[in-house]
N, C-alpha and C positions, 0 to 999 in steps of 0.2 A: 179915973186916977188923976189927982191934982198935981200941979206943979210941972207940967210938961213944957218943954221949950218949943217943941215943934210937933205938929200933927199933920200927917199926910192923910187926907180923907177921901174915901170913895174910889180908890184905885184898885187895880187887879195886881196883887202881889205875886211875883214869880220867883221861885228858887230853882235849883237844879233838880228838885224832886217833886215840888208841889206848886199848884196854882190856885189861888183863892182870893176872893174879894174881901178886903178888910182894911182897917185903918192902921197906921203905923205911928206909934208915939215915941218921941225922942227926948232924952234928958241928958245933959252933960256930954253930948257927943255920942251917946250910945242908944241903941234901941232898947226900950224898957218895957214896951207893951205892944202886942198885936191883938186887935179885936174890933168889934163893931161899935159904932156910935161912941167913940172915945170923946171925953170932954175936951173943949177947946184948950189948946195950949197958948203960950205967949204968941205963937204964930200958927196959923192954919193955912195949908196949901191944898187947894181943891185938885185932886188927882182923877176926877171923874173922866171916864173914857180913855184913861192912860194906863199903861203898864208901869208898875213900880218894880224895878229890877235892882239887884245888887250892882253897885258901881263896877264898871269894867276894870279889870286888872290886865294891863299889857306888860307881860313879863319879858319882853324882848324889844328893847329900844336902845338906840345909840344917840347920846346927846353930848355935845361939846367934846367929842372924842378926837384925839389927834389922828389925822388921816393921811399923813405923808407931807413931804416938802411942798410948800406953796399951795396946799389944799386945806380949806377950812369948812367944817360942817356948818350948815345953815341955822341950826337951832342951838341956843343956849338954854339953860334950865327954865328961864322965864317963858320964852316963846314955846319951848317944847311941852311944858306942862300946861300952858294955856291951851294949846292945840289939843292936848289929851283931854282936858276938861270939857271943851266944846264937843269932843267926840264921845262923851259919855263915860270917860274913864275917871276913876277916883284914886287909883294907885298905878304907878309905873315902876318897873325895875330896870333901870339902865345899867351900864357897865362901867366899872372903874378899871381902866386899862393900864396894866403895867408895861412900860416901855423897856426894851432891852437895856440892861445896866441900871435900872431903877429899882429901888427897894419897894416892895409891894405896899408897905405901910405908907410910904411917901405918895404913891399913886392914890391910895384911898384918901389921904389928907387933902391932896390937890382937888379931888372931885368934891369933897365936902365943901371946900372953899368956894367952888363954882356954884354949888347948889344951895347952900345955906341962905335962907331968907329970900329965895328967888322963886319958890315953887308954889303953884296953885293947887296941886294935888299931892298926896302922900307918895313917898318914894323910898326905895331901898337900893342897894348896890349888889349886883353880881361882881365877881372878881375875874378879870382876864389875866391868866398866867402865861406870860411869854418868855420868862427867864427863870426856870425852876432850879435855882441854886440850892445847895445844901442848907443854907440859912433859911431860904424861903420854905423848903419842904419840911425842915426839922423844927422850925420855930415860928416863923411869921404866919404861914398859912394856918397851922393849928390854932394859934392865938386869935387870928381874925375870925375863924369859925366860931370860937367860943364867944367872941364879941358880937355875934349876930350876922356875920356875912357868910351865910350857910350854903352858898352855891358858887361855883366858879366854872369858867368856860375855857376850853382849849381849842386851838385851831390846828387843822391839818393842812392848811394852805396859807398863803400870804408870806412873803419873804421875812417880814419883821415880826411875825406872830407865830408861825408854825412851830410845832414841837415834833421831834422824831418819836418813833414808837416807844423807845426806852423812856424818854421824858414823860410821855403820856401815861405809861404804866406807873411811873413814880408818883405822878399827880393823882392818879386813880387810887393808888394805895393810901395816900394821905386822906383822900375823901372817904375811903372805907373805914379807916381808923377813927375819923372824926365825925362820921355820920352826915357828911355834906353830899350835895348832888352835883355831878359833873355834867355840864352841857358841852356838846361837841359840834363844831362846824366841820362837816365831813365832806371834803373834796381833796383829791390827790394832787399835791403841789407839783411833783415832778411831771406828771402827765399834763397838767395845765401848762407848765413851762415849755414842754416839748411841742405841744399843739400851738401855743402862741408863737413860738419861734418859726414853726413851719408855715403858719398863716401869714405872718409878717414877711417872710422870705418870698411868698407868692404875691405880695402886694395887697393882701386882704386885710386891711387895717380899719375899715369903717366900724362904727359901733355894733352893727349887726353881727360881726364875727366874734363878739364877746361870747355869744351862745355856742358856736362851734368850738371855741377854745375850752369850754367847760361842758362837754356833752354828758349825757345821762350816765355813761359808763364811769366817768370820773367821780361822780357822786356815789354811784352804787358801790364801787370798789372801796372807797373810803368808809362808807357806812358799814359795809361788811367787816372791814378791818377794825373799826372802832368797837363794833359789837364783839369781835373776837378778843380784843384786848380787855374789854370789860369782863368777858367770860373768864379770862385767865386770873383776874383779880377778884372776881365775884363781886362786882360793884354795880349798882344801878346807874344808868346814864340816860340823858335826854339828847336825842338827835334833833337838832334844831333845823328850822326852815327846809323841810323836805319838799321837793319840787315835783315828784311824780311816782309812778308805779314801782320802778325798779328798787329804789331805796325803801319805799314803803313795804315792799315784799320782804326785804331783808329784816326790817323791824318786825313784821308779822311772823316771819319764821322764828326769830328769837323769842318772841312772846309765846309762840306755840310750844316752845321747849321749856317754858317756865322761867325764862330770864326776865329780869326787871329792866327792860329796854322800853323807853318812852319816846313818843314822837310829837313833833310840832309842825304845823304848816301855816301858811300866811296868805293874805288876800291876793298877792301878785300871782300866786299859783292857781287861783280860782278864776281870775277874770282877765289876766294878761297872757300873751303868748310871745314866742320868739319873733313873730312877725312885727311886733311893736318896736323891737330894736332895729328894724330895717326901715323905719319911717324916714322919708326924705322930702317931706313937704312941710309947709308952715315955717314957723320961726326956726332959724338955725339950719334950715334946709338939710344938707347931707348929715348934720350932726344931731338931728332931732331924736334919733334913736337912742342917744346917750341918756335921755330922760328916763329910760326904762332899764338901764344897766344895773343889775344887782346880782348877787351870787348866793346860791345857785341862780342861774338865769331862768326866766319863764320858759316853759317848754311848748307843748302843743295841746290841742283840745283833748286828746286821749289822756294826757297827764293831768289835765284839769279834772276829768272824770274820776281818775284814780284818787286824787286828793279828796274829792267828795266822798268816795267810798271809805277812805281812811277816817274822815270825820264822822261818818255815819256808823261805822262798825267798831269804833273804839281803838283802832290802831293809833290814831292821834288823840292825845289827851288835851292838847293845847292849840289854840288859834291865836297867834300873836302877829304883830305888824312887821317886825324887824325894821321899824322906823329908823332910817339912816339918811337924813336929808342933806342934799347939796343944792346950791343954786345952779340953775342952768346957764343963764346969761351972766356969767361971772368968771373971770380969769382965775379965781381961787376955787372954782366949782367944776361942774361938768365940762365947761369949755376952757379949761386951762390949756396952756400952750402945748404941753406934751400930750394931753388928751386929744387934741386935734390931729396929732400925728399918728396915733394908734389907739385902738380900743384898750390896749394894755394899761394905759394911763388914765382912762376915764374913771373917776371915783365910783366905787361900787356902793350902791345904796339908793333907796328912794324914800320919799316921805309917805307915811301911812297911818300914824297913830290916830289921827282925827277921823279917818274913813274906815278903820277896821270894823267897828261894830255895825255901822249902816250897811256895809257890803255883805257881811255874813248874815245879818238879819234879812236883807232883801233877797239875796240869792239863796239863802238857806231856809229861813222860816217862811217868808212870804211865798216862796215857790214850792214849799212842801218837801224840801229835801231833808230838813231836820226839824225836830220839835222845838218849841219855845224853851222847854226845860233843858234840852241839850244845848241850845244856844247859851244859856246862862252858865252851864257847866264849862263849855269850851272857852268862854270869854271872861269868866270870873272865878267860879268855885274851884275848878281844877287848878288854876294858877295859885290860888291861896293854899290849897292842899299840897301842891308840888313844892312850893317854896317857903313853907314854914310860917304862913300867915293865917291859917284857918284855926278856929272859927272867928277870929277877930275881923277878918276880911273875907269877902267872897260869898256871903250869904246874907239873908234877912232873917235874923233870929234874935230873941231877947239876949242881951249881953254883947252882941256884935256891934262894931262901929256902925254909926248911921251914915254909911256910904251908900247913897241911893241915887238912882237915875229915873226920872220920869220920861217915859218913852211913848211917842205917838206912833202906833203901829200902822196907821193909815196915811201918814204924811208922805207925799211924794216930792222928792228933791232930785234935781240934776246936779251932780257933783261938779264944782267949778272952783278954780283957784280963787275967785272972788269971794268964796264962802270960807276959805281956809284961814287958819290962824298960826300956821307954822312959819318958820323963817325961810323956807324955800320959796322960789318964785314960780312954781308950777305944781300941779298934782298929776301924777301918772294916770289918774282915774277921771280926767277931764271928760265931761259929757256923759258919764255913766249915770243912768237913771236908777234911783233906788226908792224902795218903799219901806218906810220906817225910819224914824229919826229921833235922836235924843233932844229933849227940849229943856230939861232942868237937871242940873248936876249938883249933888249935895255931898260934901266931904265932912265926915264926923259931925253931922248936924248943921254945918254951915253952908248956906247957899252960895255956890260959886258962879253958876250959870242959871239964870231964871228966864224961861221963855225965850231962850236964845240971846239974852243980854248978859254981859259980864257984870256980876255983883261982887265978886271976890277980889282979893288983892294978893300980890306976891307975898310969900311967907306963910300963907294959910296951910300949905302942905308941909307935913312933918316927916322927918327921917324915921324909918321903921327898922328897929332891931328885930331880926327874924329868928324864929326857932328852927330846930332841925326838922327836916321834912319827913313825914310819915312814909314817903315813897323812897327815901334814900337808905333805908335799912336793908342790908343784905339778908337773904333767907337763912344763911348758915354761918356758923363761926368761921373765922379765918382758918384756912388749911395749914398755913405755916407762917 
């Protein structure tokens, strides 16, 4: 075939269902041919000895998001998407957060202003609904779904974000009517508030006590309640960042009853534990555990094993980073003045978009826990299917965007902050040795990272208008 812009030659092409040795031909940003001995294009990249994977899709990242008074996230869209590209991702789906009293369309406009012309990889926006007024539910949200913002998130905790059950039901009803997918952060706000007050009264304020303030029961109860609310409305939902067995079993129970309940887990629940929040050595001494504070918190080794079971058996459809970076040595970050006084005020979140794929590949594929095809499904294909991007994204097929990653399955790397490209000043995975590493990242046929060297520029990444998810359709017509 003549007139190819790019040919990847001699690699092993992997999708969620197949593995084959073939060349990949690209024209005008799309894959146009898969075959052997393709003629040379304008450019040829030798992929011999490498895996050719669909570009990673990280569908759960927080970038440039308001995080409370005097607290600032560490990544803007330029640094966040640069980090994503170096981590083998070609698409991210961050959140456009509606603050209380703000019109949802204004929130979306503000995030576009922050992202436009700044991104190295493609991006779309989920919507965070924090103020479900009649105007939002009746007009703004349905219109935004029609405009391609086909998923939104609700919180069951955090003072400025949480919705009560009635509000959640109303948001779910709009999702059902419009064919959108609801993501749920499932933790019980009142239980967390009670436990936090009790711990603080006892003088237990160090970062370690973030875990005891949000125990497994808090997540389990909220997960069960979210599922029950979804059952009332008969709407599919995604339970995000599941941390262990109890919540996973709630999802499995719902799935066994035929309900369309989906689950997601993250790297921190596979390789970190609650003990990390108790670290008191190194920089920051008694506050070092703040580096690992996220919600839900990391649990224990039994919970890690449970999350692996969920990834292996299909309880979890997605593996995302929940990238939410703050600087550690910064008064606007983890070590803000109030954060030093109590775990309650330590910003929740850790960086992870750049390390998501290497961690799952190393701990999953290299150690025989999951297959290479399952890896692709969990990190790319299922995200595209779940959030209205398939088959444009998430696979290697004729007609799909040429979002491709060349992966060295044998390369051994020790994760270190010195290798990272995010805006944070640390990685929670410092010192973790991994096998398998992304070496070249291609977005719509344009080389962004080549052999570990930046070749792209801000603005190469484009905003994605997303379709309705095939997984967001209820099984039956509305009962009333």
